[in-house]
SERO-4910 file (N, C-alpha, C, O; in steps of 0.05 Angstrom, whole numbers):
BEGIN
 pado doro    nc1    nc2    nc3   cac1   cac2   cac3    cc1    cc2    cc3    oc1    oc2    oc3
  Met    A   1019    748    300   1001    768    278   1012    783    279   1021    786    257
  Arg    A   1021    803    295   1033    829    285   1050    824    266   1047    840    247
  Lys    A   1075    800    262   1089    802    240   1077    800    220   1084    813    199
  Ile    A   1055    783    221   1040    777    190   1031    805    177   1036    812    154
  His    A   1017    819    198   1011    844    195   1027    864    173   1020    872    151
  Ile    A   1053    869    189   1066    886    179   1088    870    158   1109    882    156
  Ala    A   1087    852    146   1097    833    127   1082    840    102   1089    847     80
  Leu    A   1053    835    116   1029    841     83   1037    874     75   1040    881     51
  Leu    A   1039    889     91   1042    917     94   1067    923     74   1063    931     51
  Phe    A   1089    918     83   1113    915     64   1113    907     38   1127    918     21
  Met    A   1094    882     32   1082    874     10   1068    895     -6   1074    900    -30
  Ile    A   1049    908      8   1030    929     -9   1044    950    -21   1041    958    -44
  Val    A   1062    960      2   1077    980     -9   1103    972    -27   1113    992    -38
  Ala    A   1112    955    -32   1124    942    -53   1107    938    -80   1115    943   -103
  Ile    A   1084    928    -75   1067    931   -105   1068    952   -112   1082    960   -131
  Thr    A   1052    966    -99   1052    995   -101   1070   1008   -111   1062   1018   -132
  Val    A   1094   1013   -106   1115   1024   -120   1119   1012   -146   1122   1026   -166
  Ser    A   1120    978   -147   1124    971   -172   1111    980   -187   1123    992   -205
  Cys    A   1076    980   -190   1058    987   -201   1068   1018   -218   1072   1018   -243
  Lys    A   1071   1039   -203   1084   1061   -204   1105   1064   -227   1102   1080   -246
  Lys    A   1128   1046   -223   1147   1051   -235   1136   1035   -261   1148   1042   -281
  Ser    A   1118   1017   -266   1111   1002   -292   1097   1028   -311   1102   1033   -334
  Gln    A   1076   1043   -290   1062   1057   -305   1084   1084   -321   1084   1093   -344
  Glu    A   1101   1090   -298   1122   1111   -308   1133   1102   -341   1136   1118   -360
  Lys    A   1139   1070   -341   1149   1061   -361   1132   1049   -388   1139   1035   -407
  Leu    A   1099   1064   -380   1087   1056   -403   1090   1075   -419   1082   1068   -442
  Asp    A   1098   1099   -418   1097   1124   -426   1131   1133   -436   1146   1151   -427
  Asp    A   1135   1112   -459   1161   1122   -473   1148   1131   -510   1125   1133   -519
  Pro    A   1178   1134   -522   1167   1140   -554   1146   1109   -561   1129   1110   -578
  His    A   1148   1099   -555   1135   1071   -577   1110   1055   -552   1099   1033   -555
  Gln    A   1107   1072   -529   1079   1054   -517   1073   1075   -499   1090   1092   -494
  Gly    A   1048   1076   -488   1033   1093   -473   1012   1098   -484   1005   1084   -503
  Ser    A    994   1124   -472    976   1144   -471    973   1162   -472    976   1172   -450
  Ile    A    966   1180   -493    962   1209   -493    937   1223   -513    923   1211   -529
  Thr    A    938   1249   -506    919   1261   -522    927   1283   -537    936   1304   -528
  Ile    A    924   1278   -557    928   1311   -578    903   1326   -583    881   1315   -583
  Ala    A    907   1354   -589    883   1369   -589    892   1385   -621    915   1392   -626
  Val    A    874   1387   -636    881   1400   -663    851   1411   -671    828   1403   -665
  Asp    A    860   1436   -687    839   1452   -692    826   1438   -717    846   1428   -729
  Glu    A    806   1432   -730    787   1416   -748    795   1424   -773    785   1412   -791
  Ser    A    816   1448   -780    827   1451   -803    853   1430   -804    861   1422   -826
  Phe    A    862   1425   -788    887   1408   -786    877   1378   -781    892   1360   -772
  Arg    A    850   1374   -788    851   1345   -783    861   1327   -800    879   1313   -789
  Ser    A    858   1322   -819    865   1317   -840    894   1299   -839    900   1276   -843
  Val    A    911   1324   -833    938   1314   -836    941   1300   -813    952   1278   -812
  Ser    A    928   1316   -783    936   1301   -764    922   1270   -754    929   1258   -734
  Glu    A    907   1265   -767    891   1242   -768    916   1219   -782    926   1198   -774
  Ala    A    919   1234   -804    944   1214   -823    965   1201   -808    973   1178   -810
  Leu    A    975   1222   -792    998   1222   -776    990   1203   -762    993   1180   -771
  Thr    A    975   1208   -736    976   1190   -714    959   1159   -720    956   1140   -704
  Glu    A    952   1161   -744    941   1132   -748    965   1112   -754    969   1089   -747
  Arg    A    981   1134   -771   1008   1114   -783   1024   1104   -756   1030   1081   -751
  Tyr    A   1030   1130   -739   1053   1120   -715   1036   1094   -700   1047   1074   -690
  Met    A   1011   1098   -701    998   1074   -673   1003   1054   -695   1018   1036   -686
  Ala    A    994   1049   -727   1002   1020   -738   1034   1019   -742   1042    998   -752
  Leu    A   1053   1037   -736   1081   1021   -732   1083   1013   -705   1093    991   -699
  Tyr    A   1073   1030   -687   1076   1015   -654   1047   1011   -635   1042   1027   -617
  Pro    A   1033    993   -640   1012    979   -634   1007    985   -601    985    991   -593
  Asp    A   1028    984   -583   1023    996   -555   1022   1031   -551   1018   1041   -528
  Ala    A   1025   1048   -574   1021   1073   -574    996   1079   -582    988   1074   -605
  Lys    A    980   1093   -559    952   1098   -561    948   1127   -568    956   1143   -551
  Ile    A    939   1133   -585    944   1168   -584    913   1175   -590    902   1164   -609
  Lys    A    898   1191   -576    873   1198   -576    879   1227   -588    897   1242   -578
  Leu    A    859   1235   -614    859   1253   -626    834   1270   -616    812   1260   -620
  Glu    A    837   1299   -602    812   1316   -598    812   1342   -611    825   1361   -604
  Val    A    794   1339   -630    787   1363   -651    767   1390   -628    745   1390   -617
  Lys    A    789   1410   -632    779   1429   -613    791   1453   -628    812   1448   -641
  Lys    A    782   1480   -628    780   1506   -631    809   1518   -629    815   1522   -605
  Glu    A    829   1525   -645    858   1525   -634    863   1537   -604    873   1529   -584
  Asp    A    848   1564   -613    854   1579   -586    845   1553   -551    858   1552   -530
  Leu    A    828   1542   -556    824   1531   -536    836   1505   -532    830   1492   -512
  Ala    A    854   1493   -554    869   1478   -557    894   1485   -540    907   1470   -525
  Leu    A    900   1517   -545    931   1519   -526    919   1523   -502    936   1524   -483
  Leu    A    891   1525   -494    887   1532   -466    889   1505   -443    896   1505   -420
  Asp    A    881   1487   -459    885   1461   -448    907   1450   -452    910   1429   -438
  Leu    A    927   1457   -468    957   1455   -457    971   1463   -440    992   1453   -431
  Leu    A    959   1488   -435    978   1501   -408    961   1492   -387    967   1504   -366
  Glu    A    939   1474   -384    928   1465   -361    934   1431   -360    922   1414   -347
  Lys    A    956   1426   -378    964   1404   -381    936   1381   -386    940   1358   -379
  Lys    A    915   1388   -395    899   1367   -411    902   1353   -420    893   1331   -414
  Val    A    920   1359   -446    923   1349   -473    956   1352   -467    967   1369   -453
  Arg    A    971   1328   -484   1003   1335   -485   1011   1348   -510   1033   1359   -510
  Val    A   1002   1347   -527   1013   1359   -555    986   1374   -566    963   1365   -562
  Ile    A    992   1399   -580    977   1401   -594    990   1417   -628   1013   1425   -633
  Val    A    969   1416   -644    984   1440   -667    970   1470   -670    947   1479   -665
  Met    A    987   1478   -676    987   1506   -686    994   1526   -706   1018   1527   -711
  Ser    A    979   1543   -717    992   1551   -744    995   1575   -744   1004   1584   -764
  Arg    A    989   1593   -722    987   1623   -719   1017   1627   -698   1030   1608   -690
  Glu    A   1023   1649   -692   1045   1650   -674   1038   1657   -653   1017   1670   -656
  Leu    A   1047   1657   -628   1032   1656   -606   1044   1688   -595   1068   1695   -598
  Asn    A   1025   1705   -582   1034   1728   -576   1048   1730   -543   1045   1711   -527
  Glu    A   1059   1748   -539   1070   1751   -522   1058   1747   -484   1070   1746   -463
  Lys    A   1039   1746   -488   1026   1738   -462   1023   1713   -468   1026   1699   -448
  Glu    A   1019   1702   -485   1011   1673   -485   1039   1656   -479   1040   1636   -466
  Lys    A   1062   1670   -495   1092   1655   -495   1092   1656   -461   1093   1634   -450
  Gln    A   1091   1677   -447   1094   1687   -417   1076   1663   -405   1091   1647   -393
  Ala    A   1054   1656   -404   1036   1643   -399   1048   1611   -399   1049   1594   -382
  Phe    A   1057   1610   -426   1068   1573   -433   1097   1577   -412   1105   1556   -401
  Arg    A   1108   1595   -409   1134   1588   -393   1130   1593   -363   1147   1590   -345
  Glu    A   1102   1600   -361   1098   1602   -330   1089   1573   -322   1098   1563   -302
  Lys    A   1072   1560   -338   1051   1545   -334   1077   1517   -339   1083   1504   -319
  Val    A   1090   1509   -370   1105   1492   -368   1136   1496   -355   1152   1478   -351
  Arg    A   1140   1523   -351   1166   1519   -340   1190   1521   -364   1214   1522   -361
  Asp    A   1178   1522   -383   1209   1513   -406   1202   1537   -428   1180   1548   -431
  Asp    A   1223   1540   -439   1212   1555   -468   1205   1541   -492   1210   1518   -498
  Ile    A   1191   1558   -506   1172   1552   -529   1193   1537   -553   1214   1548   -560
  Gln    A   1188   1517   -561   1200   1498   -576   1185   1491   -604   1185   1468   -612
  Pro    A   1173   1509   -619   1155   1497   -637   1164   1476   -657   1185   1483   -667
  Ala    A   1154   1450   -668   1165   1431   -681   1151   1439   -712   1129   1430   -719
  Lys    A   1165   1454   -726   1150   1458   -756   1147   1433   -765   1168   1421   -762
  Phe    A   1125   1418   -779   1115   1399   -794   1113   1404   -821   1129   1391   -835
  Ala    A   1098   1416   -833   1081   1421   -851   1074   1456   -861   1069   1474   -844
  Ala    A   1075   1460   -889   1059   1485   -892   1034   1479   -905   1029   1460   -921
  Asp    A   1016   1501   -896    985   1493   -906    980   1518   -913   1000   1532   -915
  Ala    A    951   1533   -921    945   1552   -926    919   1553   -915    908   1533   -908
  Val    A    905   1582   -913    882   1591   -921    866   1593   -939    868   1617   -945
  Val    A    847   1582   -955    839   1593   -975    814   1597   -985    795   1582   -979
  Phe    A    811   1619  -1001    782   1628  -1005    769   1618  -1028    781   1617  -1050
  Ile    A    746   1611  -1024    726   1598  -1043    701   1616  -1042    689   1628  -1023
  Val    A    695   1613  -1072    662   1627  -1079    651   1604  -1094    663   1584  -1102
  Pro    A    623   1611  -1098    611   1587  -1116    618   1586  -1134    630   1606  -1142
  Lys    A    612   1556  -1160    626   1553  -1175    614   1578  -1193    633   1587  -1206
  Asn    A    596   1588  -1198    586   1599  -1215    582   1636  -1207    564   1650  -1216
  Ser    A    601   1642  -1190    612   1666  -1185    626   1678  -1212    640   1667  -1229
  Thr    A    618   1708  -1209    633   1719  -1236    658   1732  -1216    671   1749  -1228
  Arg    A    666   1727  -1191    692   1740  -1176    716   1711  -1194    707   1688  -1198
  Glu    A    740   1718  -1200    755   1704  -1201    779   1716  -1183    800   1703  -1187
  Ser    A    781   1733  -1169    806   1737  -1156    796   1753  -1131    776   1768  -1132
  Ile    A    813   1747  -1107    811   1761  -1087    841   1780  -1080    861   1767  -1080
  Ser    A    842   1809  -1073    861   1817  -1068    864   1817  -1035    845   1810  -1021
  Val    A    892   1828  -1024    892   1819  -1003    882   1852   -988    881   1854   -963
  Glu    A    878   1872  -1001    859   1901   -997    836   1895   -994    822   1905   -976
  Glu    A    827   1878  -1010    795   1869  -1006    785   1858   -987    764   1865   -976
  Ile    A    804   1833   -979    803   1817   -945    790   1834   -930    768   1835   -920
  Lys    A    816   1853   -929    822   1878   -906    800   1892   -906    791   1892   -883
  Ala    A    786   1906   -925    758   1921   -935    734   1903   -919    720   1907   -900
  Glu    A    737   1885   -937    710   1856   -930    707   1849   -897    686   1844   -886
  Leu    A    728   1850   -887    728   1845   -854    728   1863   -837    730   1859   -813
  Asn    A    726   1896   -851    711   1922   -835    692   1932   -848    687   1956   -849
  Ser    A    677   1910   -862    649   1915   -874    628   1912   -861    634   1893   -846
  Asp    A    604   1919   -855    580   1917   -843    567   1892   -863    551   1876   -851
  Ser    A    572   1888   -889    562   1866   -899    566   1839   -891    552   1819   -893
  Lys    A    592   1845   -881    602   1818   -872    600   1796   -894    583   1778   -890
  Asn    A    613   1796   -915    616   1779   -940    631   1756   -936    631   1737   -951
  Ile    A    645   1759   -916    675   1727   -907    663   1715   -894    654   1724   -873
  Ile    A    657   1694   -900    649   1668   -880    666   1653   -877    677   1638   -894
  Phe    A    670   1658   -847    689   1638   -833    681   1614   -816    657   1614   -811
  Asp    A    696   1591   -805    684   1566   -796    679   1570   -772    673   1549   -761
  Gly    A    680   1589   -758    671   1600   -717    693   1613   -709    717   1611   -716
  Thr    A    685   1625   -694    706   1643   -676    723   1629   -660    715   1609   -648
  Asn    A    750   1639   -657    769   1627   -639    782   1595   -663    793   1576   -653
  Ser    A    776   1597   -695    786   1587   -705    805   1593   -715    806   1617   -723
  Ser    A    830   1576   -720    847   1573   -733    851   1594   -762    872   1605   -769
  Asn    A    827   1594   -774    827   1601   -795    828   1634   -791    845   1651   -797
  Leu    A    800   1638   -776    800   1673   -772    822   1680   -761    835   1698   -772
  Asn    A    833   1666   -734    863   1679   -719    886   1686   -741    896   1708   -740
  Phe    A    893   1665   -761    911   1668   -780    917   1692   -792    938   1705   -793
  Val    A    878   1699   -809    879   1720   -821    880   1741   -800    897   1756   -808
  Ala    A    872   1747   -783    874   1764   -763    907   1777   -759    916   1800   -760
  Gln    A    918   1755   -755    941   1760   -746    961   1770   -771    982   1782   -768
  Lys    A    945   1759   -798    966   1764   -824    965   1792   -821    985   1804   -816
  Ile    A    938   1805   -825    931   1832   -833    937   1847   -812    940   1870   -818
  Gly    A    940   1838   -782    939   1861   -766    927   1865   -746    934   1880   -728
  Val    A    906   1852   -747    877   1864   -732    870   1843   -710    871   1820   -718
  Asn    A    865   1846   -692    847   1835   -666    823   1815   -678    808   1828   -693
  Pro    A    820   1805   -677    794   1779   -700    773   1793   -685    752   1798   -698
  Glu    A    775   1804   -652    742   1813   -639    741   1842   -651    723   1856   -643
  Asn    A    756   1851   -669    750   1880   -689    745   1871   -720    744   1888   -738
  Leu    A    741   1844   -724    731   1839   -751    696   1843   -747    679   1847   -729
  Lys    A    701   1841   -777    661   1838   -787    662   1816   -795    685   1811   -803
  Phe    A    645   1794   -799    641   1766   -805    624   1748   -807    612   1744   -786
  Ser    A    616   1734   -824    594   1719   -818    607   1681   -814    630   1673   -820
  Ile    A    584   1667   -803    595   1640   -794    580   1622   -799    557   1621   -791
  Ile    A    595   1601   -814    578   1573   -824    597   1548   -808    616   1539   -819
  Ser    A    589   1538   -781    610   1528   -772    618   1493   -789    604   1474   -797
  Gly    A    648   1500   -787    662   1480   -795    672   1483   -827    656   1493   -844
  Asn    A    696   1474   -834    707   1480   -860    686   1467   -879    675   1479   -897
  Lys    A    681   1441   -873    665   1421   -881    634   1435   -896    623   1433   -918
  Asn    A    628   1448   -875    607   1466   -879    596   1485   -898    577   1487   -914
  Val    A    620   1499   -888    625   1519   -906    627   1513   -940    617   1524   -959
  Leu    A    645   1489   -938    648   1476   -971    617   1474   -985    611   1484  -1006
  Gln    A    598   1457   -963    578   1446   -974    553   1472   -981    535   1469   -998
  Glu    A    555   1496   -965    534   1514   -963    539   1541   -976    520   1557   -979
  Ile    A    567   1546   -985    572   1561   -997    559   1581  -1017    556   1605  -1019
  Ser    A    549   1549  -1038    537   1559  -1064    510   1563  -1055    494   1560  -1073
  Asn    A    498   1570  -1025    465   1583  -1023    480   1616  -1017    464   1634  -1012
  Tyr    A    507   1622  -1018    504   1653  -1015    524   1658  -1042    548   1654  -1044
  Pro    A    506   1669  -1060    525   1673  -1082    545   1701  -1088    557   1706  -1109
  Thr    A    544   1716  -1061    557   1743  -1059    577   1738  -1034    590   1757  -1026
  Lys    A    578   1715  -1024    593   1711  -1002    617   1700  -1007    619   1692  -1030
  Ile    A    636   1696   -994    663   1689   -990    668   1672   -970    661   1679   -947
  Gly    A    679   1645   -972    675   1627   -953    707   1624   -951    722   1629   -970
  Val    A    717   1615   -927    744   1617   -916    751   1584   -910    734   1578   -893
  Ile    A    765   1565   -914    769   1546   -907    798   1543   -900    813   1562   -894
  Ser    A    806   1514   -903    841   1512   -897    849   1498   -925    833   1491   -942
  Leu    A    875   1496   -926    870   1473   -955    880   1453   -947    886   1438   -966
  Asn    A    887   1443   -924    886   1419   -915    863   1400   -915    863   1375   -914
  Thr    A    836   1421   -915    807   1406   -919    795   1392   -942    775   1378   -940
  Ile    A    811   1400   -970    811   1392   -999    838   1388  -1008    846   1396  -1030
  Ser    A    856   1373   -989    889   1373  -1001    888   1343  -1004    901   1330  -1021
  Arg    A    873   1332   -988    874   1299   -991    871   1289  -1017    850   1294  -1029
  Pro    A    889   1274  -1030    876   1271  -1064    860   1248  -1068    848   1245  -1089
  Tyr    A    859   1229  -1044    849   1207  -1049    820   1207  -1024    809   1187  -1016
  Asn    A    814   1234  -1018    793   1232  -1010    767   1244  -1023    761   1268  -1023
  Asn    A    751   1223  -1034    729   1225  -1059    711   1241  -1047    706   1260  -1062
  Glu    A    697   1243  -1024    685   1263  -1015    689   1291  -1013    672   1308  -1015
  Met    A    722   1296  -1008    722   1328  -1005    730   1333  -1033    727   1357  -1039
  Gln    A    742   1314  -1059    744   1330  -1080    727   1331  -1095    731   1337  -1119
  Lys    A    699   1324  -1084    677   1333  -1101    670   1358  -1090    666   1377  -1105
  Leu    A    669   1359  -1063    664   1382  -1056    681   1417  -1072    674   1439  -1081
  Lys    A    703   1403  -1068    724   1424  -1077    721   1432  -1110    728   1454  -1118
  Glu    A    709   1408  -1130    706   1412  -1156    684   1431  -1156    686   1451  -1170
  Ser    A    658   1427  -1137    634   1445  -1136    638   1473  -1130    618   1488  -1133
  Val    A    663   1483  -1123    668   1516  -1114    689   1524  -1140    694   1510  -1159
  Lys    A    698   1550  -1133    715   1565  -1147    728   1573  -1121    719   1586  -1103
  Ile    A    760   1558  -1126    784   1575  -1108    792   1597  -1118    794   1598  -1142
  Leu    A    799   1620  -1104    806   1640  -1114    837   1648  -1105    848   1645  -1083
  Pro    A    847   1661  -1136    881   1661  -1126    873   1695  -1117    856   1712  -1125
  Val    A    900   1693  -1094    896   1725  -1080    921   1741  -1096    944   1737  -1104
  Val    A    900   1765  -1093    928   1781  -1112    944   1796  -1084    932   1805  -1064
  Asn    A    968   1797  -1088    991   1812  -1072   1004   1830  -1087   1018   1822  -1107
  Lys    A   1002   1862  -1079   1024   1879  -1097   1022   1869  -1128   1043   1869  -1141
  Gly    A   1004   1864  -1137   1000   1869  -1170   1004   1836  -1179    998   1826  -1202
  Lys    A   1013   1824  -1161   1015   1786  -1174    998   1764  -1160    997   1760  -1136
  Ser    A    988   1754  -1175    964   1740  -1163    973   1706  -1160    982   1694  -1179
  Tyr    A    968   1694  -1132    986   1667  -1125    959   1648  -1116    940   1657  -1103
  Gln    A    961   1627  -1123    946   1609  -1119    954   1585  -1103    973   1571  -1108
  Pro    A    935   1581  -1078    947   1562  -1058    955   1537  -1066    948   1517  -1053
  Glu    A    971   1535  -1089    995   1508  -1094   1019   1512  -1080   1028   1533  -1071
  Leu    A   1029   1481  -1080   1048   1474  -1063   1076   1496  -1068   1088   1508  -1050
  Glu    A   1081   1496  -1102   1105   1512  -1108   1103   1547  -1093   1123   1562  -1095
  Asn    A   1077   1555  -1078   1075   1583  -1074   1073   1571  -1054   1080   1592  -1044
  Leu    A   1070   1554  -1032   1075   1548  -1009   1102   1545   -998   1110   1554   -977
  Lys    A   1118   1528  -1017   1147   1522  -1005   1162   1550  -1014   1183   1552  -1001
  Asp    A   1158   1571  -1030   1173   1590  -1022   1153   1614  -1010   1161   1637  -1014
  Met    A   1133   1612   -997   1107   1627   -984   1113   1656   -994   1117   1679   -986
  Ser    A   1111   1643  -1015   1097   1668  -1050   1070   1673  -1035   1063   1695  -1026
  Tyr    A   1055   1646  -1035   1019   1654  -1027   1015   1664   -997   1018   1653   -975
  Pro    A   1004   1697  -1008   1002   1710   -980    996   1697   -953   1008   1700   -932
  Phe    A    971   1676   -960    958   1660   -930    967   1639   -930    953   1620   -924
  Thr    A   1000   1636   -939   1011   1608   -924   1023   1610   -899   1033   1630   -889
  Arg    A   1021   1581   -887   1019   1586   -857   1033   1555   -855   1028   1534   -868
  Val    A   1054   1562   -831   1065   1535   -820   1058   1518   -792   1064   1526   -770
  Leu    A   1046   1496   -797   1044   1483   -781   1058   1473   -771   1075   1462   -784
  Tyr    A   1057   1471   -732   1074   1468   -716   1068   1455   -695   1049   1464   -682
  Phe    A   1079   1434   -684   1071   1423   -653   1078   1435   -629   1097   1451   -630
  Leu    A   1067   1430   -607   1073   1437   -585   1066   1418   -562   1046   1404   -560
  Thr    A   1089   1420   -545   1081   1401   -519   1094   1408   -488   1116   1420   -488
  Tyr    A   1086   1404   -472   1095   1403   -441   1120   1385   -442   1141   1391   -431
  Glu    A   1116   1366   -452   1125   1341   -447   1159   1348   -439   1172   1353   -460
  Asn    A   1172   1348   -420   1204   1356   -424   1217   1327   -419   1236   1326   -404
  Tyr    A   1208   1305   -430   1226   1281   -429   1219   1269   -456   1199   1279   -468
  Tyr    A   1233   1247   -469   1229   1234   -492   1204   1220   -484   1211   1199   -474
  Gly    A   1184   1222   -484   1163   1204   -487   1144   1198   -512   1154   1200   -534
  Leu    A   1122   1192   -509   1110   1183   -527   1101   1212   -542   1104   1213   -566
  Gly    A   1091   1235   -529   1093   1268   -546   1111   1264   -559   1107   1253   -580
  Asn    A   1139   1271   -551   1152   1279   -571   1168   1262   -587   1187   1270   -601
  Gly    A   1161   1233   -587   1160   1217   -599   1149   1217   -625   1161   1212   -646
  Phe    A   1124   1222   -621   1111   1222   -649   1118   1249   -664   1118   1252   -689
  Ile    A   1122   1269   -644   1138   1298   -656   1157   1291   -677   1157   1297   -701
  Arg    A   1174   1276   -662   1200   1270   -675   1193   1254   -704   1203   1260   -726
  Phe    A   1174   1234   -698   1169   1227   -729   1156   1246   -743   1169   1253   -763
  Ser    A   1136   1255   -740   1117   1277   -756   1143   1285   -771   1142   1282   -796
  Cys    A   1170   1298   -759   1183   1323   -763   1204   1307   -785   1221   1321   -798
  Gln    A   1203   1288   -788   1220   1267   -797   1220   1251   -824   1198   1256   -835
  Asn    A   1236   1233   -841   1223   1230   -867   1203   1214   -875   1195   1217   -898
  Leu    A   1189   1192   -859   1171   1181   -860   1142   1202   -851   1124   1208   -866
  Gly    A   1144   1208   -835   1119   1232   -829   1122   1250   -846   1100   1261   -847
  Gln    A   1144   1265   -868   1138   1281   -886   1130   1274   -911   1121   1290   -927
  Ile    A   1132   1248   -913   1123   1232   -938   1091   1234   -930   1077   1244   -948
  Ile    A   1083   1229   -913   1059   1223   -902   1041   1257   -901   1017   1258   -902
  Val    A   1058   1282   -897   1047   1306   -900   1039   1310   -933   1017   1315   -943
  Glu    A   1065   1306   -947   1057   1304   -972   1040   1290   -987   1031   1297  -1009
  Lys    A   1035   1268   -976   1013   1249   -992    983   1261   -984    962   1254   -995
  Glu    A    984   1279   -964    961   1296   -958    951   1323   -972    930   1336   -970
  Gly    A    982   1325   -993    974   1345  -1003    982   1369   -998    978   1390  -1011
  Leu    A    998   1365   -971   1006   1397   -968   1046   1399   -963   1060   1380   -959
  Gln    A   1053   1419   -964   1088   1420   -964   1098   1411   -945   1093   1422   -924
  Pro    A   1114   1388   -946   1132   1384   -923   1146   1402   -911   1156   1417   -928
  Tyr    A   1152   1409   -887   1171   1427   -880   1193   1421   -881   1207   1441   -889
  Asn    A   1210   1394   -875   1233   1387   -874   1250   1378   -893   1274   1380   -894
  Ile    A   1231   1365   -911   1244   1347   -938   1229   1364   -958   1208   1375   -955
  Phe    A   1246   1362   -978   1248   1371  -1005   1261   1350  -1027   1281   1336  -1026
  Lys    A   1240   1353  -1050   1249   1335  -1074   1274   1342  -1085   1287   1363  -1087
  Arg    A   1275   1314  -1092   1311   1320  -1097   1310   1311  -1133   1297   1292  -1141
  Glu    A   1321   1323  -1143   1321   1321  -1180   1356   1302  -1184   1378   1310  -1176
  Val    A   1351   1284  -1195   1383   1267  -1206   1381   1263  -1230   1360   1256  -1241
  Gln    A   1408   1268  -1244   1407   1272  -1273   1425   1245  -1279   1449   1244  -1272
  Met    A   1415   1229  -1289   1425   1213  -1303   1438   1213  -1331   1427   1220  -1351
  Arg    A   1468   1202  -1327   1476   1209  -1359   1491   1181  -1364   1501   1177  -1386
***
């Protein structure tokens, strides 16, 4: 009887070890399950990339979790999510926290150029806004500039670009990029701030209609006016161009790094382009036929 118990014990241990090994094998570039956290401003391009990746690899399950950029970074440091998308540079304190938590150097995987866009109602008399005006408005008690929320990528990036702590800025809030688009017409003297990716997908009829209902302001910098268009994103002449990049704590070639590699290589970059953003790693090639 005792021999039977010992034999059963060995069988259980063997099955447990086998299951653990199977679970480890489930997480490779083409199969497994991970969570990616992205700010709402980058939701469109992130959805397009994850959907295409899962279509190519049906055994890969990628859950997209939408949350504020700062909160996504905290979740990555706590290893609650495998991958995040960032647009601003990490400060020294955050870089140190990353090294301590992840025990590795930061390796940003850049995949797209996006932009922060300033909008006003269609019937507004304002035709442009300068970098100096943006700085002045964000220090004014009138709070004429509307962001999509605190801790959002749009607010964080603008603050970093003008060299000010977000906590010291004065602004109004309408939660969500889409809501800013929908409600800006109710505030004729205000200026809304959204991501280009919110309105860049050419085949999203709803967003294209919302885009047509507002006026996109060119930004004036040092006497020159720049629209948030791809040519101005490519050379980063538009003052509020930002580069989107992935961060992960995955230190092996698993599903997280497999997805990142896909997004940064040819097929992923074509998807970025179809989303109406500037691909970071591919450029159009012109061939002259004679």
